[in-house]
C-alpha positions in Angstrom: 7.2 0.2 -24.1 9.0 -2.3 -22.2 10.5 -1.0 -18.7 13.0 -2.3 -16.4 13.4 -2.0 -12.7 16.2 -3.5 -10.6 16.0 -4.1 -6.8 18.6 -5.2 -4.1 17.2 -8.1 -2.3 18.9 -9.0 0.8 18.6 -12.7 2.4 18.5 -14.5 -0.9 20.9 -17.5 -0.6 19.5 -20.4 -2.6 17.5 -21.7 -5.5 14.4 -21.8 -3.5 14.8 -17.8 -2.9 15.1 -17.3 -6.4 11.9 -19.2 -7.0 9.8 -17.6 -4.2 10.8 -14.2 -5.4 10.4 -15.1 -9.1 7.2 -16.5 -8.5 5.6 -13.7 -6.3 7.0 -11.1 -9.1 5.9 -13.0 -12.1 2.0 -12.8 -10.8 2.2 -9.1 -10.7 0.5 -7.6 -13.5 2.7 -6.3 -16.0 5.5 -8.3 -15.3 7.0 -10.2 -18.4 10.4 -11.4 -17.0 12.3 -11.8 -13.7 16.1 -12.4 -13.2 17.6 -12.9 -10.0 21.2 -12.8 -9.2 22.2 -14.4 -6.1 25.6 -13.5 -6.2 25.2 -9.8 -6.2 21.3 -9.8 -4.6 19.9 -8.0 -7.5 16.6 -8.8 -9.0 15.7 -7.3 -12.4 12.2 -7.0 -13.5 11.1 -6.3 -17.0 7.3 -5.6 -18.4 5.0 -3.0 -19.2 3.3 -0.5 -17.1 5.4 -1.8 -13.9 4.1 -0.6 -10.5 7.1 -0.2 -8.1 4.7 -0.5 -4.8 3.4 -4.0 -6.4 6.6 -5.1 -6.9 8.0 -4.3 -3.7 4.9 -6.0 -2.1 5.4 -9.1 -4.0 9.1 -9.4 -2.8 7.9 -8.8 0.7 5.1 -11.6 0.3 7.9 -13.8 -0.7 9.6 -13.1 2.6 12.6 -10.6 1.6 13.1 -6.8 1.7 13.8 -4.9 -1.4 15.9 -1.8 -1.4 
Protein backbone atom coordinates (compact mmCIF):
# COMPACT_ATOMS: atom_id res chain seq x y z
CA UNK A 1 0.00 0.00 0.00
CA UNK A 2 1.39 3.39 -0.99
CA UNK A 3 2.35 5.81 1.75
CA UNK A 4 3.04 9.54 1.69
CA UNK A 5 5.31 11.43 4.09
CA UNK A 6 5.83 15.20 4.01
CA UNK A 7 8.72 17.15 5.52
CA UNK A 8 9.53 20.83 5.83
CA UNK A 9 13.12 21.24 4.65
CA UNK A 10 14.54 24.69 5.28
CA UNK A 11 17.49 26.05 3.36
CA UNK A 12 16.47 24.86 -0.10
CA UNK A 13 16.66 27.73 -2.59
CA UNK A 14 17.47 26.41 -6.06
CA UNK A 15 17.37 23.56 -8.55
CA UNK A 16 20.64 22.19 -7.16
CA UNK A 17 18.94 21.85 -3.75
CA UNK A 18 16.04 20.03 -5.39
CA UNK A 19 18.37 17.58 -7.16
CA UNK A 20 20.44 16.95 -4.03
CA UNK A 21 17.42 16.19 -1.83
CA UNK A 22 15.61 14.18 -4.53
CA UNK A 23 18.72 12.15 -5.29
CA UNK A 24 19.36 11.19 -1.67
CA UNK A 25 15.71 10.38 -0.99
CA UNK A 26 15.36 8.43 -4.23
CA UNK A 27 18.10 6.06 -3.06
CA UNK A 28 16.16 5.11 0.10
CA UNK A 29 14.52 1.70 -0.02
CA UNK A 30 10.78 1.87 -0.75
CA UNK A 31 10.76 5.38 -2.22
CA UNK A 32 8.75 5.57 -5.45
CA UNK A 33 8.61 9.34 -5.89
CA UNK A 34 9.85 12.64 -4.48
CA UNK A 35 8.26 16.05 -4.97
CA UNK A 36 10.15 19.17 -3.86
CA UNK A 37 8.37 22.53 -3.63
CA UNK A 38 10.94 25.30 -3.22
CA UNK A 39 8.26 27.95 -2.53
CA UNK A 40 6.77 26.17 0.49
CA UNK A 41 9.98 24.23 1.41
CA UNK A 42 7.90 21.04 1.47
CA UNK A 43 9.25 17.68 0.36
CA UNK A 44 6.68 14.96 -0.24
CA UNK A 45 7.87 11.35 -0.48
CA UNK A 46 5.69 8.52 -1.76
CA UNK A 47 6.37 4.80 -1.69
CA UNK A 48 5.87 1.53 0.15
CA UNK A 49 7.23 0.73 3.60
CA UNK A 50 8.75 4.18 4.10
CA UNK A 51 11.12 4.54 7.05
CA UNK A 52 10.91 8.00 8.65
CA UNK A 53 14.36 7.70 10.20
CA UNK A 54 15.96 6.69 6.88
CA UNK A 55 14.21 9.53 5.05
CA UNK A 56 15.35 12.12 7.59
CA UNK A 57 18.90 10.74 7.39
CA UNK A 58 18.84 11.05 3.59
CA UNK A 59 17.73 14.69 3.82
CA UNK A 60 20.54 15.37 6.29
CA UNK A 61 23.01 13.59 3.98
CA UNK A 62 21.98 16.07 1.28
CA UNK A 63 22.94 18.87 3.68
CA UNK A 64 19.52 19.95 4.95
CA UNK A 65 17.38 19.53 8.06
CA UNK A 66 13.90 18.01 8.00
CA UNK A 67 11.15 18.96 10.39
